[in-house]
N, C-alpha and C positions, 0 to 999 in steps of 0.2 A: 384881919376880916379875911371871912371866906367867900371864894370865889363862887358864882351862881354858874347855873347852868341851867338853857333851856332850849328842851327841843324842841324840834315844828318837825311833826313827821306829815312831812306834804306830796299828794298827786305825783306821779312822776312828771308831767303834762309842765311842773312847776319848780323851777330858776330859782330860785333863793339868794339877789345878793346881801348880807346884813353890812350898811357902811358906817354903823353906829356902834359899841358895847349895850348888845340886851338892855335894855332895864329890867329890875323885881324892886315889889312895891319895896318903900324902908321899910314899915313897919310888917311887911312878914318878913322880913329879911329877917328887921332883930327878934321876929318873936317865931324864926325859927319855923316859921308856913310854905307850906312843898306844896301846889297843885295847877289846877291843870284850866286851863278854858278853853271851850273854839269856839270860833272865829265862820259864818258865813258871808265871802262879800260876793260879785258881782268883779266879774274881767269886761268893762265895754271892750269896739274898738282897738283902743291907744291902747292895753294890755296890762293899764296899771290897777289894779284893786280900788273898788268904790265901794258903798254902798255897806258899810264893816258896819255888822250886828253878833250880839256875843247869844249865844244859842244854848251854848250852857259852860260854869263858871262850878269850882268845886275849889280850896268850902266855897259858897256865891259872895260873891261881890268882894271878892279878894285878886283873882288875879286878869277878869275881863280888862278895864278897862289897860291894864301892864300890856295884853297881849294885841288890843289894838294899837296902840304906843310902836309896839316893836315890834306891829309888821308893816303903818304907818311910817318909822323910819327908810327901811325894810326897800327896793327895789326890787319892785317879784318881773320877771319880763315871760310869758309866755309864748314855751318851747312851739308846744298841738296849739294850731289854729284854728280847734273845736273844742277848747276853753274860753272860745272869746262869744259871753251876749249870752255864758252861761251864769247862774249859781257857784261856791262851791262853799266844800265845809273845807276847814284843815282844826289836826287838834298842836295847844300850847300847852307845853309840859314841863311849870317852875319847879327844879328840882338844887338844891344845897347842899356845893360838894365837901365832904368831907362834915365834923365836927362843929356844930351847930354854935356857938361861943354864950 
C-alpha cells in the first residue's frame, strides 16, 4: 500500500492540528492521480472554519471534496485575532509517496 502525503500551505496566522489520518480519494489513489484543491473559508468569532468553498481543483472534480473533508476533520485554531471575520484561502496538495502500484 502506498503512503499518501497531503501538504497544506497555511498562512502564518493558522495552526492546524490534524486529529485523524488524511483522506485521499480511493479512486485517485488507485489510479495514481495527484493534484490539489484550493479552499476558501471564513473564520467566525469562534475561530472554527465555516462556509467552505472549492475555489480551484486539479484535476477538476477530483480533490475538492477530499480537501473539504480534511479541513473539516481537523481542528483549526487561529492565533491572530485579525483573522477572525475574514475569508481565507488555503491550498491542499495531494501527493503519493513512492512508486504507484
